BATORLUM-430366 format. One record per residue (C-alpha): x, y negated, z; residue in one letter. Coordinates in steps of 0.25 Angstrom, whole numbers, padded with zeros to 4 digits, always signed. Example, Ala and Ser with C-alpha at 12.3 -4.5 7.8 and 13.67 -1.06 7.14 Angstrom:
<sites>
+0049+0018+0031A;+0055+0004+0029S;
</sites>
This chain:
<sites>
+0800-0537+0549M;+0791-0541+0561L;+0781-0547+0562D;+0783-0563+0561L;+0770-0565+0568R;+0770-0554+0579Y;+0786-0560+0583V;+0781-0574+0583A;+0769-0570+0593Q;+0775-0562+0601N;+0790-0569+0599F;+0794-0564+0614D;+0790-0549+0616E;+0798-0548+0601V;+0811-0555+0605V;+0808-0544+0618A;+0807-0533+0609R;+0820-0537+0599L;+0827-0539+0611S;+0826-0523+0614R;+0835-0525+0600R;+0844-0534+0606G;+0847-0549+0603T;+0836-0555+0594V;+0835-0570+0590E;+0821-0573+0589L;+0824-0589+0592G;+0823-0593+0577E;+0811-0584+0573F;+0804-0592+0587K;+0807-0606+0580R;+0804-0603+0567L;+0792-0596+0570F;+0787-0609+0579G;+0790-0618+0568E;+0780-0607+0558R;+0768-0609+0567R;+0771-0626+0567E;+0771-0625+0554L;+0758-0617+0553N;+0750-0627+0560V;+0754-0637+0553Q;+0750-0630+0538I;+0736-0626+0547E;+0734-0642+0548K;+0738-0646+0535L;+0729-0635+0530R;+0716-0641+0538S;+0719-0656+0535E;+0720-0651+0521S;+0707-0640+0522A;+0700-0655+0528D;+0705-0662+0518V;+0700-0654+0505G;+0688-0653+0513A;+0687-0670+0511L;+0691-0670+0497L;+0680-0659+0493S;+0668-0666+0492P;+0657-0653+0498G;+0641-0650+0498K;+0643-0657+0513Q;+0652-0668+0516P;+0664-0665+0524V;+0669-0674+0537T;+0684-0670+0540R;+0695-0678+0552E;+0709-0677+0543V;+0721-0682+0551R;+0713-0690+0559G;+0703-0697+0547T;+0689-0692+0549S;+0683-0691+0531Y;+0671-0689+0529V;+0663-0685+0514Q;+0662-0692+0505P;+0675-0698+0504L;+0681-0711+0500G;+0690-0712+0486D;+0701-0717+0498E;+0699-0706+0508Q;+0700-0696+0495K;+0714-0702+0492N;+0716-0701+0506E;+0713-0687+0506L;+0719-0682+0495R;+0733-0687+0499A;+0731-0683+0511L;+0728-0668+0504S;+0740-0669+0496K;+0750-0674+0509E;+0743-0660+0515L;+0746-0650+0505K;+0762-0659+0503E;+0763-0656+0519K;+0756-0640+0519S;+0767-0637+0506K;+0778-0642+0515D;+0776-0633+0529L;+0770-0621+0521E;+0783-0622+0515G;+0790-0624+0529K;+0782-0612+0533L;+0788-0603+0521K;+0801-0607+0525E;+0800-0603+0541I;+0792-0589+0537E;+0804-0585+0528S;+0814-0590+0541Q;+0806-0580+0550L;+0804-0570+0540D;+0819-0570+0539Q;+0821-0571+0554I;+0813-0558+0555L;+0819-0550+0542L;+0830-0551+0555T;+0823-0545+0565V;+0824-0532+0570P;+0812-0522+0574N;+0805-0522+0588L;+0807-0511+0595P;+0798-0501+0598H;+0794-0500+0614A;+0797-0486+0613S;+0810-0489+0607V;+0823-0489+0618P;+0831-0499+0626E;+0842-0502+0621G;+0854-0510+0613R;+0862-0499+0607S;+0863-0484+0603S;+0866-0481+0618E;+0852-0482+0623Q;+0845-0475+0613N;+0837-0464+0618V;+0838-0449+0614V;+0825-0445+0612V;+0828-0429+0611R;+0838-0419+0605V;+0837-0408+0597V;+0845-0396+0594G;+0858-0391+0601E;+0871-0396+0597R;+0881-0386+0588P;+0889-0378+0595Q;+0902-0375+0587F;+0916-0367+0591D;+0924-0377+0586F;+0926-0392+0585E;+0915-0396+0574P;+0921-0406+0563K;+0917-0417+0559P;+0907-0420+0547H;+0918-0425+0539W;+0928-0414+0541E;+0919-0402+0538V;+0914-0410+0525G;+0928-0412+0521E;+0934-0399+0525S;+0923-0391+0516L;+0928-0404+0505G;+0912-0407+0504I;+0914-0422+0511L;+0922-0431+0504D;+0924-0444+0511F;+0940-0447+0503E;+0933-0449+0487R;+0920-0455+0492A;+0930-0466+0501S;+0936-0466+0486K;+0924-0468+0478I;+0917-0477+0487S;+0924-0480+0501G;+0920-0478+0512A;+0908-0470+0520R;+0906-0463+0510F;+0907-0447+0507A;+0907-0437+0496V;+0899-0424+0497Y;+0902-0412+0489K;+0897-0400+0487G;+0888-0391+0499L;+0889-0406+0507L;+0882-0413+0492A;+0872-0401+0491R;+0870-0405+0507L;+0865-0416+0507E;+0858-0414+0495R;+0851-0401+0503A;+0850-0409+0516L;+0843-0419+0507A;+0833-0409+0501S;+0830-0403+0516F;+0826-0417+0523M;+0817-0423+0510I;+0810-0408+0511D;+0806-0410+0523V;+0800-0422+0527H;+0793-0421+0512T;+0787-0406+0520S;+0784-0416+0532R;+0775-0427+0525G;+0789-0436+0518Y;+0786-0442+0503T;+0800-0439+0495E;+0803-0455+0489V;+0816-0456+0481L;+0817-0469+0482P;+0829-0482+0476P;+0840-0482+0482F;+0843-0497+0478L;+0833-0508+0485V;+0831-0521+0485N;+0830-0531+0497R;+0817-0532+0500A;+0817-0515+0501S;+0828-0518+0510M;+0821-0530+0520T;+0809-0523+0519G;+0815-0510+0527T;+0825-0519+0536G;+0836-0517+0530Q;+0837-0533+0525L;+0840-0542+0528P;+0848-0536+0543K;+0855-0525+0535F;+0860-0531+0523E;+0876-0530+0524E;+0872-0515+0528D;+0865-0513+0513S;+0872-0511+0499F;+0866-0519+0488K;+0869-0523+0473T;+0873-0534+0467C;+0865-0542+0459G;+0851-0541+0454D;+0843-0536+0457P;+0849-0534+0475E;+0847-0521+0478L;+0852-0511+0491F;+0857-0498+0491L;+0847-0492+0502V;+0853-0490+0513P;+0840-0480+0518T;+0830-0474+0511A;+0820-0482+0519E;+0823-0494+0512V;+0817-0489+0501P;+0806-0478+0504V;+0800-0490+0514T;+0797-0499+0501N;+0791-0490+0496L;+0779-0497+0502H;+0785-0512+0501R;+0774-0522+0501D;+0762-0511+0501E;+0750-0509+0510V;+0747-0495+0510L;+0735-0487+0514E;+0733-0482+0529G;+0729-0467+0522D;+0744-0467+0516Q;+0750-0467+0529L;+0759-0461+0533P;+0767-0462+0522I;+0780-0453+0522K;+0792-0456+0514Y;+0808-0447+0513C;+0816-0452+0504A;+0831-0448+0501F;+0841-0458+0499T;+0857-0461+0499P;+0857-0473+0507C;+0868-0483+0509F;+0873-0493+0520R;+0887-0502+0520R;+0888-0499+0536E;+0892-0512+0538A;+0890-0510+0550G;+0898-0497+0554S;+0915-0501+0551Y;+0921-0491+0560G;+0911-0480+0563K;+0907-0465+0556D;+0921-0470+0545T;+0923-0454+0544R;+0911-0446+0538G;+0898-0445+0534L;+0888-0452+0545I;+0890-0468+0540R;+0891-0468+0525Q;+0887-0480+0515H;+0879-0471+0508Q;+0872-0458+0512F;+0858-0451+0511Q;+0847-0451+0517K;+0831-0445+0518V;+0822-0454+0523E;+0812-0453+0529L;+0799-0466+0528V;+0786-0469+0533K;+0775-0477+0532F;+0765-0476+0544C;+0753-0484+0550R;+0758-0492+0563P;+0750-0484+0573E;+0757-0471+0568A;+0770-0477+0566S;+0778-0471+0580Y;+0773-0457+0579D;+0777-0457+0562E;+0792-0461+0569H;+0790-0449+0577E;+0787-0441+0566A;+0797-0444+0557L;+0808-0444+0568T;+0804-0429+0568A;+0804-0429+0552D;+0818-0433+0554A;+0821-0423+0564E;+0816-0411+0557E;+0829-0413+0548I;+0837-0410+0561L;+0829-0400+0565K;+0829-0392+0554R;+0844-0393+0551L;+0847-0390+0565G;+0853-0401+0569L;+0854-0407+0583H;+0850-0420+0585Y;+0842-0431+0595R;+0832-0441+0592A;+0837-0456+0599V;+0827-0468+0599S;+0835-0481+0597L;+0836-0490+0606S;+0830-0505+0603A;+0843-0509+0600G;+0848-0497+0591D;+0835-0500+0582L;+0838-0503+0568G;+0833-0515+0564F;+0819-0512+0558S;+0816-0500+0568A;+0807-0500+0578A;+0811-0488+0583K;+0821-0477+0580C;+0825-0462+0583Y;+0837-0456+0578D;+0843-0445+0574L;+0855-0440+0577E;+0860-0426+0574V;+0874-0421+0581W;+0887-0421+0576L;+0896-0411+0584P;+0909-0416+0577A;+0906-0430+0583Q;+0900-0423+0596Q;+0886-0434+0594T;+0874-0438+0590F;+0873-0446+0576R;+0861-0453+0569E;+0855-0445+0558I;+0841-0451+0558S;+0834-0465+0562S;+0819-0463+0562C;+0813-0477+0563S;+0799-0483+0564N;+0799-0498+0558F;+0784-0502+0562E;+0780-0512+0553D;+0793-0520+0552F;+0797-0512+0540Q;+0784-0515+0536A;+0782-0530+0536R;+0796-0532+0530R;+0790-0522+0518A;+0775-0526+0517N;+0771-0511+0519I;+0757-0509+0524R;+0745-0502+0525F;+0730-0503+0527K;+0726-0495+0539P;+0710-0495+0532S;+0704-0501+0522A;+0698-0513+0528K;+0711-0515+0536E;+0720-0526+0534K;+0735-0520+0529P;+0747-0517+0540Q;+0760-0517+0540F;+0764-0500+0541V;+0773-0494+0551H;+0788-0489+0542T;+0796-0476+0550L;+0809-0470+0542N;+0821-0461+0548G;+0831-0454+0542S;+0825-0437+0539G;+0841-0438+0537L;+0849-0445+0534A;+0856-0435+0527V;+0871-0437+0527G;+0871-0438+0542R;+0863-0424+0541T;+0877-0417+0533V;+0885-0423+0543V;+0876-0414+0554A;+0876-0403+0545I;+0891-0399+0544L;+0895-0404+0558E;+0884-0397+0565N;+0884-0384+0554Y;+0900-0382+0553Q;+0907-0370+0556Q;+0920-0365+0559K;+0925-0363+0547D;+0923-0377+0543G;+0910-0373+0534S;+0894-0379+0539V;+0884-0374+0539L;+0868-0377+0532I;+0858-0377+0541P;+0847-0366+0537E;+0836-0376+0532V;+0847-0383+0520L;+0853-0367+0515R;+0841-0366+0503P;+0845-0382+0498Y;+0860-0378+0501M;+0861-0364+0494G;+0872-0359+0506V;+0873-0359+0521D;+0885-0366+0521A;+0897-0377+0517I;+0908-0370+0517R;+0921-0373+0511K;+0924-0370+0496A;
</sites>
């Protein structure tokens, strides 16, 4: 969430920065903020009058003189003056209560508007309205060479008898898969490998709940904008299946004030993720790229504002380390302003090469949210014992999406005889050097 006062005081700048993302309508916000400002002026005037009346009605050591609504009053007061002021005091309290109720309603409306307004793009974010304007930052590794036509991962998996879409569809419907045998072991091995790498680099592993409440989903920015893409329970309590571990892990510190010397805090978590993919009809209808249920290792950081862009580069490097150790060809891409996620101020996508598709596909998004999520979730820190709490900056990235990493291994490590070699770093976890047809 953006800072209400910052938006109001820098309205034209905010509109200009948001326009880099596309059209953002803030006319209603501007109108309501004008009403809010006028109400505050009226309330302050009433409070000042109430203070004067209170001073006149309260006997003190020294006589008090006040002018109230054009009439000068001097203590000691006569009975008629006291009655006038008591009636006025009651009137002022009633008017103040009425105006404060209106102010509360307007501030609630302003908050609801801000909950739907995306984050401001950082100055270093490339210009552009879509993925077509994303900028390749670096390309790592070499494309694998084949002396045969590489098959898409779903054909590789089905021919080895380790991937079953038909039975998954019978159980659950479209966009689900059943992993069997060594493919199930590969998924498990990848998750363990990723967690081991990240914990060795200073992350603390957590295993959070997979069902979260509305406050948690709102805190990270999934709600209200993306409610239609979420799976949720019926009845009471209303809970949401996590679309990413970012949600429960970021909310570990919701409504908390952290000590400055605790920062940065670094967590990693391996969880299932659940998404309706409501806007993806007709996209990636075959294979594992776009599923309703998938597993992911997530990296989450809480840090001081002045350190967040250095931490963003470090987090991205941590995600890249997995790709490097697996020997996968990939590129890092800086997303253009129009392609940024709702909560992100800046984002790098890591895209892995898929030879059967002859293209790069996203396998990780590494984002700096600055204080956008921290404001929504009320996560603050004390810079020092004598300073007031400030909002932390939050960051997160996939380290990696496990299902898409399985896809990359099946396609990049496939052999002419239909088998799939296991990357060297995974063999201790797998106990085999290849997946072969039984």
